[in-house]
C-alpha positions as CSV (number, residue, x, y, z in Angstrom):
1,M,47.2,5.6,-1.4
2,A,43.9,4.5,-2.8
3,F,41.1,2.4,-1.2
4,Y,40.2,-1.0,-2.6
5,E,37.7,-3.7,-1.8
6,N,38.8,-7.2,-2.6
7,V,36.5,-10.2,-2.6
8,F,37.8,-13.7,-3.2
9,I,36.2,-17.1,-3.4
10,A,38.1,-20.1,-2.1
11,R,37.4,-23.8,-3.0
12,Q,34.6,-25.5,-1.0
13,D,36.7,-28.4,0.2
14,I,39.1,-26.3,2.3
15,A,38.3,-25.5,6.0
16,P,37.3,-22.0,7.2
17,Q,40.6,-22.0,9.2
18,Q,42.5,-22.4,5.9
19,V,40.5,-19.5,4.4
20,E,41.6,-17.3,7.4
21,A,45.2,-18.4,6.8
22,L,44.9,-17.4,3.2
23,T,43.5,-14.1,4.2
24,Q,46.4,-13.6,6.6
25,S,49.0,-14.4,3.9
26,F,47.3,-12.1,1.4
27,G,47.3,-9.3,4.1
28,D,51.0,-9.9,4.7
29,I,51.6,-9.4,0.9
30,V,49.8,-6.0,1.0
31,R,51.5,-4.9,4.2
32,N,55.0,-5.8,2.8
33,S,54.2,-3.7,-0.2
34,G,53.4,-0.6,1.8
35,G,49.7,-0.9,2.3
36,T,47.3,-1.7,5.1
37,V,44.4,-4.1,5.5
38,G,41.3,-2.5,7.1
39,K,38.6,-5.0,8.0
40,T,38.2,-8.6,6.8
41,E,34.9,-10.3,6.7
42,Y,34.3,-14.0,6.2
43,W,30.9,-14.4,4.5
44,G,30.8,-18.1,4.8
45,L,30.3,-21.1,2.5
46,R,27.8,-20.0,-0.1
47,N,26.3,-21.4,-3.3
48,L,27.8,-20.1,-6.6
49,T,25.4,-18.9,-9.2
50,F,27.2,-21.0,-11.8
51,R,30.0,-23.6,-11.6
52,I,33.5,-22.2,-11.5
53,K,36.3,-24.6,-12.0
54,K,34.0,-27.5,-11.2
55,N,32.9,-26.0,-7.9
56,R,29.3,-25.3,-6.9
57,K,30.1,-23.7,-3.6
58,G,32.8,-21.5,-2.2
59,H,34.1,-19.7,0.8
60,Y,33.6,-15.9,0.4
61,M,36.0,-13.4,2.0
62,L,36.1,-9.6,1.8
63,M,39.2,-7.5,2.5
64,N,39.3,-3.7,2.7
65,L,42.6,-2.4,1.5
66,D,44.4,1.0,1.7
67,A,47.3,0.3,-0.6
68,P,49.3,1.6,-3.6
69,W,48.5,0.0,-7.0
70,P,51.7,-2.2,-7.1
71,A,50.6,-3.8,-3.9
72,V,47.2,-4.7,-5.5
73,V,48.9,-6.0,-8.6
74,E,51.1,-8.3,-6.4
75,L,48.1,-9.4,-4.4
76,E,46.1,-10.3,-7.5
77,R,49.2,-12.1,-9.0
78,N,49.4,-14.3,-5.9
79,M,45.6,-15.0,-6.0
80,R,46.0,-16.1,-9.6
81,I,48.8,-18.5,-8.7
82,N,47.1,-20.0,-5.6
83,E,45.0,-23.1,-6.6
84,D,42.7,-22.7,-3.6
85,I,41.3,-19.4,-5.0
86,I,38.7,-20.0,-7.7
87,H,37.7,-16.4,-8.3
88,F,38.6,-12.9,-7.1
89,Q,37.7,-9.3,-7.8
90,T,39.2,-6.0,-6.7
91,V,37.3,-2.7,-7.0
92,R,38.6,0.8,-6.3
93,V,36.3,2.7,-4.0
94,E,36.2,6.3,-2.8
95,A,36.0,5.4,0.9
96,L,36.1,2.2,2.9
97,E,32.8,1.2,4.6
98,E,32.8,1.2,8.4
99,G,30.8,-1.4,10.1
100,P,29.4,-4.6,8.5
101,S,29.0,-4.9,4.8
102,A,25.7,-5.2,3.0
103,V,26.1,-9.0,2.8
104,M,26.7,-9.3,6.6
105,Q,23.7,-7.0,7.3
106,S,21.4,-9.2,5.2
107,K,22.8,-12.3,6.8
108,G,21.9,-11.0,10.2
109,R,18.2,-10.9,9.3
110,D,16.4,-14.2,9.2
111,G,15.8,-13.7,5.5
112,R,12.0,-14.0,6.0
113,R,9.5,-11.3,6.6
114,E,7.4,-11.4,9.7
115,R,3.9,-12.4,8.8
116,G,0.8,-11.9,10.8
117,E,-1.7,-14.6,11.5
118,R,-3.4,-16.0,8.5
119,G,-7.0,-16.8,8.7
120,H,-8.6,-19.9,7.2
121,R,-9.6,-19.7,3.6
122,D,-13.2,-20.0,4.3
123,D,-13.3,-17.2,6.9
124,D,-15.1,-14.0,6.0
125,E,-14.0,-10.5,7.1
126,R,-15.3,-11.0,10.6
127,G,-13.4,-14.2,11.1
128,E,-16.5,-16.4,11.2
129,R,-16.6,-19.5,9.1
130,R,-18.9,-19.5,6.1
131,E,-20.9,-22.5,5.3
132,A,-19.9,-24.4,2.2
133,P,-22.6,-24.2,-0.6
134,Q,-24.8,-27.3,-0.7
135,Q,-24.9,-29.4,-3.8
136,A,-28.3,-29.9,-5.4
137,E,-29.5,-33.4,-4.9
138,G,-31.0,-35.0,-7.7
């Protein structure tokens, strides 16, 4: 059997529990067709780059699959039929990733770099404040 990564986007107006239920039903389809589902990751409600079927946001979910090709075809057929799924993509990979995906790793960081103390604009290299230049009276 081959390894696949499947990412699907569900409509924004369904609950995260419904997304988990969809994932469970899609996993059952793969298991009934002779495959296995490795890990599943819920990436959360995220903004879409462009509108898809009048949606600006969507619930993202990743599924790692070890399945024969007919199981993947059946999975994609069911995703096309389901009106809660607005987009999906399945990619064949050489090996399944262990641990969190790159999206989850970047989500764990705050998203901002740590910055040192910033001095005042008028401070010179030693940290002492310079005097503002005096305007000529006249």
